[in-house]
C-alpha positions as CSV (number, residue, x, y, z in Angstrom):
1,M,55.4,70.8,95.6
2,L,58.7,69.1,96.0
3,Q,57.8,66.7,93.2
4,Q,57.7,69.7,90.8
5,L,61.4,70.6,91.4
6,D,63.9,69.9,88.7
7,E,65.8,66.7,89.3
8,D,69.1,68.7,89.7
9,T,67.6,70.6,92.6
10,V,68.5,69.4,96.1
11,C,66.1,70.3,98.9
12,L,67.9,70.5,102.2
13,G,64.9,70.1,104.6
14,T,61.5,71.7,104.6
15,D,61.7,73.6,107.9
16,F,64.4,76.2,107.9
17,N,64.4,76.6,111.7
18,E,64.9,72.9,112.2
19,N,68.0,72.6,109.9
20,T,71.6,73.3,110.5
21,L,73.6,75.0,107.7
22,I,77.1,74.5,108.9
23,D,77.5,71.0,107.5
24,K,76.1,71.9,104.0
25,K,78.9,73.3,101.9
26,V,77.4,75.0,98.9
27,S,78.6,77.6,96.4
28,T,75.3,79.6,96.3
29,I,72.4,80.2,98.6
30,F,69.2,81.8,97.4
31,C,66.7,83.0,100.0
32,N,63.4,84.9,99.9
33,P,62.4,84.5,103.5
34,P,59.1,85.4,105.1
35,Y,59.6,89.2,105.7
36,S,58.2,88.9,109.2
37,E,61.1,86.5,110.0
38,F,63.8,87.8,107.7
39,E,66.2,88.8,110.5
40,I,66.3,85.3,112.0
41,W,66.9,83.7,108.6
42,I,69.6,86.1,107.5
43,K,71.5,85.9,110.8
44,K,71.4,82.1,110.5
45,I,72.6,82.2,106.9
46,I,75.5,84.6,107.7
47,S,76.6,82.7,110.8
48,E,76.0,79.1,109.8
49,G,76.1,79.1,106.0
50,N,79.1,77.5,104.2
51,F,78.7,79.4,101.0
52,K,80.7,81.5,98.5
53,Q,77.8,83.8,97.8
54,A,74.2,84.2,98.8
55,F,71.4,86.1,97.1
56,L,68.7,87.4,99.4
57,I,65.4,89.2,98.8
58,I,64.8,91.0,102.0
59,P,63.2,94.2,103.4
60,Q,65.3,97.3,103.1
61,R,65.3,97.7,106.8
62,W,68.1,95.0,107.0
63,K,70.6,97.8,106.6
64,D,69.6,99.2,110.0
65,N,70.0,96.0,111.9
66,I,73.1,96.2,114.1
67,E,73.3,92.4,114.7
68,I,73.3,91.7,110.9
69,K,76.1,94.3,110.4
70,S,78.1,92.8,113.2
71,L,77.8,89.3,111.8
72,L,78.8,90.5,108.3
73,D,81.9,92.0,109.8
74,F,82.7,88.9,112.0
75,Y,82.3,86.5,109.1
76,N,84.2,88.7,106.7
77,T,81.2,88.9,104.4
78,D,80.4,91.7,101.9
79,A,76.8,92.7,101.3
80,D,76.1,94.4,97.9
81,V,72.6,95.7,97.0
82,L,71.9,94.6,93.4
83,G,68.6,96.4,93.2
84,S,65.7,97.8,95.2
85,F,62.1,97.1,94.4
86,D,58.5,97.4,95.8
87,F,55.3,95.6,95.2
88,L,53.0,98.6,95.0
89,H,52.0,97.9,91.4
90,A,52.4,94.1,91.5
91,E,49.6,91.6,90.9
92,R,49.5,90.9,94.6
93,Q,50.1,94.4,96.0
94,A,52.1,94.9,99.2
95,R,53.8,97.7,101.0
96,A,57.1,95.9,101.2
97,K,60.1,97.6,99.9
98,V,62.9,95.1,99.4
99,D,66.6,94.9,98.4
100,V,68.1,92.1,96.3
101,V,71.3,91.6,98.2
102,R,74.3,89.5,97.3
103,L,76.5,88.3,100.1
104,V,80.0,87.3,99.3
105,R,82.5,85.7,101.6
106,K,85.6,87.8,101.2
107,K,87.8,84.7,100.9
108,Y,86.0,84.0,97.6
109,R,86.0,87.4,96.1
110,E,88.4,87.6,93.2
111,R,89.3,90.8,91.5
112,Y,91.2,91.1,88.2
113,G,93.0,87.8,88.6
114,R,94.6,88.7,91.9
115,E,94.9,86.0,94.6
116,Q,91.9,85.6,96.9
117,E,91.9,87.5,100.2
118,N,93.0,85.7,103.3
119,F,90.0,84.5,105.4
120,D,90.4,83.3,108.9
121,T,86.8,82.9,110.2
122,D,84.6,80.3,108.5
123,A,81.1,79.3,109.5
124,F,82.1,76.3,111.6
125,E,84.9,78.1,113.4
126,G,82.6,81.0,114.2
127,F,79.9,78.7,115.5
128,F,82.5,76.7,117.6
129,N,84.0,79.8,119.1
130,N,80.7,81.5,119.9
131,T,79.1,78.3,121.3
132,F,82.0,77.0,123.4
133,G,84.0,80.2,124.0
134,L,87.1,78.5,122.7
135,D,89.3,79.0,119.7
136,A,88.7,76.1,117.3
137,D,92.4,76.3,116.1
138,D,93.6,75.8,119.7
């Protein structure tokens, strides 16, 4: 399957749980995780991802997850629902109701030519502080 990817596509590992995202600075992440594991994937993307924006196809119940909300706040990340869909009439029918969500790190959100917002907590700094209980700047 990897051989079928466009030559401009970079695959960063084949096992999501075995990879670290902190050291991979990217502008955009796209993720359509297994819905049974979406919480683990999304928490990892929010807390480890060095991205400007991420597009996620995830079950609508993400909105009720307190840990996800907390991580979005901690990492100064906005979550915008771009659309909501289901698979009731799809070729492969499923009961899943999903949102297409765009995550944007506030430091990259530009509006009407104004300066970018200040942003103090990046993925590495958050990881460092949470792991070691220290402030990376100190």
